[in-house]
C-alpha positions in Angstrom: -8.4 12.2 17.3 -4.6 11.3 15.6 -5.2 14.0 13.3 -6.3 16.6 15.9 -3.5 15.7 18.4 -5.8 14.5 21.0 -4.5 11.2 22.1 -3.0 10.7 25.3 -0.3 9.0 24.9 0.4 8.5 28.9 4.4 8.7 28.7 5.6 6.4 31.4 1.8 5.6 32.7 1.1 2.9 30.1 1.6 -0.2 32.3 1.0 -3.0 30.1 -1.4 -1.5 28.0 -1.4 -2.1 24.4 -2.5 -0.1 20.9 -4.3 -2.2 18.8 -4.8 -1.0 14.9 -7.3 -2.0 13.4 -6.5 -2.3 9.6 -8.5 -3.9 6.8 -8.0 -7.5 5.9 -4.8 -8.1 4.6 -4.7 -11.5 1.7 -3.6 -13.8 4.0 -7.1 -12.3 6.8 -9.4 -12.8 3.6 -8.4 -16.7 3.3 -8.8 -17.4 6.4 -12.6 -15.6 5.5 -13.4 -17.7 2.4 -11.4 -20.7 2.9 -10.5 -21.5 6.9 -9.1 -25.3 5.3 -6.5 -23.3 3.2 -5.8 -20.7 5.9 -4.7 -23.7 8.5 -2.5 -24.7 5.8 -0.5 -21.1 4.9 3.3 -21.0 6.1 4.0 -17.8 7.8 7.1 -16.2 5.7 9.8 -15.5 8.5 12.7 -14.1 6.6 12.8 -12.2 3.6 14.3 -13.7 1.0 13.4 -15.1 -3.0 15.0 -18.2 -1.1 12.3 -19.0 1.5 9.6 -17.4 -0.7 10.4 -19.8 -3.4 10.4 -22.4 -0.8 6.9 -21.4 0.9 5.1 -21.1 -2.4 6.1 -24.4 -3.2 4.7 -25.5 0.0 1.3 -24.1 -0.7 1.5 -25.1 -5.0 -1.0 -27.5 -4.2 -3.8 -25.1 -3.7 -2.2 -22.7 -6.0 -5.8 -22.2 -7.8 -7.7 -21.8 -5.4 -5.6 -19.5 -3.4 -5.3 -17.5 -7.1 -9.0 -17.0 -7.5 -9.2 -15.6 -3.8 -6.7 -13.4 -4.5 -9.0 -12.5 -8.0 -11.5 -11.5 -5.6 -9.2 -8.9 -3.1 -8.3 -7.3 -5.7 -12.1 -6.6 -6.4 -13.0 -5.7 -3.6 -10.9 -4.9 -0.6 -10.3 -5.9 2.7 -12.8 -3.2 4.5 -15.4 -5.2 6.3 -19.0 -4.3 4.6 -17.0 -4.2 1.0 -15.9 -8.0 1.6 -19.8 -8.2 3.0 -21.5 -6.7 0.5 -18.9 -6.3 -2.5 -18.4 -2.7 -4.2 -21.6 -1.1 -4.4 -23.1 2.3 -4.0 -23.7 1.8 -0.4 -20.3 0.3 0.7 -19.0 3.0 -1.6 -21.2 5.8 0.1 -20.8 4.6 3.5 -16.8 5.0 3.6 -16.6 8.7 1.4 -19.5 9.4 4.4 -16.6 8.6 6.7 -13.9 10.1 5.2 -15.5 13.7 4.1 -17.2 13.7 8.5 -13.4 13.1 9.7 -12.1 16.0 7.3 -14.6 18.6 8.4 -13.6 17.7 11.9 -9.9 19.5 10.9 -11.2 22.0 8.8 -10.3 20.6 5.9 -11.1 20.9 2.3 -13.4 17.9 0.2 -12.7 19.2 -3.0 -8.7 19.4 -2.9 -8.6 16.2 -0.8 -10.1 14.4 -3.9 -8.0 16.1 -6.0 -4.6 14.8 -4.8 -7.0 11.5 -4.4 -7.5 12.0 -8.2 -2.9 12.4 -8.8 -2.1 9.3 -6.8 -5.1 7.3 -8.6 -3.8 8.9 -12.4 -0.5 8.8 -11.3 0.7 5.7 -9.2 3.0 3.6 -9.4 5.0 6.7 -10.1 7.3 8.7 -8.6 5.8 12.5 -8.2 6.7 15.7 -6.9 4.5 17.2 -4.6 4.7 20.3 -6.7 3.4 18.8 -9.6 0.4 17.4 -7.8 0.4 21.0 -6.9 0.8 22.6 -10.4 -1.5 19.8 -12.7 -4.1 19.3 -10.2 -4.5 22.9 -9.2 -4.5 22.8 -5.1 -2.7 25.8 -4.6 1.2 24.9 -3.0 3.6 22.3 -2.6 2.4 22.5 1.3 -0.6 22.1 0.8 -0.6 19.1 -1.7 2.3 17.2 1.5 -0.4 18.4 3.9 -3.4 16.7 2.4 -1.3 14.0 1.7 -0.3 13.6 5.2 -4.2 13.7 6.3 -4.4 10.4 3.7 -1.6 9.1 5.7 -3.3 9.7 9.4 -6.3 8.6 8.0 -4.9 4.9 7.0 -5.4 5.7 3.3 -2.3 5.5 2.1 0.9 4.6 2.6 3.8 6.8 0.7 6.7 5.1 -0.2 10.2 7.9 -0.1 13.5 7.8 -2.4 15.7 5.8 -0.9 19.5 6.3 -0.8 21.1 2.4 -1.3 24.9 3.9 -0.5 23.7 6.2 2.9 20.8 4.2 3.5 18.3 7.3 4.2 15.4 8.4 2.6 15.9 11.4 0.4 12.7 13.6 0.4 13.8 15.6 -1.9 13.2 13.0 -4.7 9.8 12.1 -6.1 7.7 10.3 -3.7 5.5 7.1 -4.4 2.3 7.1 -2.4 0.0 3.9 -2.8 -3.2 3.2 -1.3 -3.3 1.2 1.5 -6.2 -1.3 0.4 -7.9 -2.0 -3.0 -11.0 -0.6 -2.3 -10.3 2.7 -2.7 -8.9 2.5 -6.4 -12.7 1.6 -7.0 -14.3 4.4 -4.6 -11.6 7.3 -5.0 -12.4 6.6 -8.9 -15.5 7.1 -8.4 -15.8 10.2 -6.0 -13.2 11.8 -8.0 -14.2 10.8 -12.0 -11.3 8.9 -12.8 -10.8 5.7 -14.4 -9.4 2.9 -12.6 -6.3 1.8 -13.4 -5.0 -1.7 -14.7 -5.0 -4.7 -12.7 -0.9 -5.1 -12.5 -1.0 -1.5 -10.8 -3.3 -2.7 -8.0 -1.1 -5.5 -7.3 2.0 -3.7 -6.5 0.1 -1.4 -4.5 -1.1 -4.4 -2.7 2.3 -5.4 -2.1 3.7 -2.1 -1.1 1.1 -2.0 0.8 1.3 -5.7 3.1 4.9 -4.9 2.9 4.3 -2.1 4.8 2.2 -3.7 7.9 5.5 -5.2 8.6 9.0 -3.1 7.6 10.0 0.1 6.6 9.3 0.6 3.0 10.5 2.9 0.3 11.7 2.8 -3.1 14.3 3.7 -5.5 15.1 4.6 -9.0 17.9 4.4 -11.1 18.1 3.3 -15.5 16.7 0.5 -12.7 13.3 1.0 -10.7 12.7 -1.0 -8.5 9.0 -1.0 -6.9 9.6 -1.6 -2.7 12.4 -2.1 -0.7 12.2 -2.6 3.3 14.8 -2.5 5.6 14.6 -3.8 8.4 18.0 -4.0 11.1 19.7 -1.8 8.6 19.0 -4.9 5.8 17.7 -4.2 3.0 15.4 -7.2 0.8 13.7 -5.8 -2.7 10.2 -6.3 -4.5 9.7 -6.3 -8.1 6.3 -7.1 -9.3 5.5 -8.2 -12.6 2.1 -9.2 -12.7 1.9 -11.4 -15.9 2.7 -15.2 -16.4 6.9 -14.9 -17.0 8.4 -11.8 -15.9 11.9 -12.9 -16.7 14.9 -12.5 -13.8 16.3 -9.5 -12.4 19.2 -8.1 -13.3 22.2 -9.3 -11.6 23.6 -6.0 -10.9 25.3 -5.3 -7.4 22.4 -2.6 -6.4 23.9 -0.6 -2.9 23.8 -2.7 0.1 20.4 -4.2 -1.0 20.9 -8.1 0.3 17.9 -10.3 -0.9 16.1 -9.3 -4.2 13.1 -10.7 -5.2 10.5 -11.2 -8.3 7.2 -11.3 -8.1 4.5 -12.9 -10.5 1.7 -14.3 -11.6 2.8 -17.7 -12.0 
């Protein structure tokens, strides 16, 4: 209905009505399913910043090994109910692919074109990508078609687009390359299958998980010059940044100040 613009918004007539957006399980919710006892002990991070993140991470350090095992399981299945319950089987992939095909058929879009755009995302993530390169490299036609299908996939809650952020003006630059991430690990397995593509490295899936989880609560962007910032969040004009290094020892952030970013965090395995 959202794609076909048939949603009735009822401006001024909603009273106390609410919209409920049912997303795939977050990792926190995933823990609640498989380990309720640990879930009860999980603190909530109220403010972004390495001090609070470090403190809250330290609080759950006694459960680190079990949480790490659950996270490995999460990135291997994602948070869609059928995948959580039965794993990523051929039946599971077929069920969700039929859902996507049904929705794009209702708005007269091409299944083949959507698969080519998904293939572009699989092969290019987590690097920035331009609409022109998607159109040219994957034979989609024009950059306008590439944009249209990215927009469709975002409205279907398949992907999240991270635009380049001007760190001085605090506005997105839509002319620069954009980063595109899947909102759930399951989509990597689904589209690798239907697009006949290789699965990316685990570190790429983890970076997508970090970006998509932050996007549930904040506006998200990225930045790149000689260095790159994987994810930048903006809340009330305050910027926080996150660099994801999926290895045991990932070093430290450069101490060079970057624009108006107030808080910077480095996320790694340890």
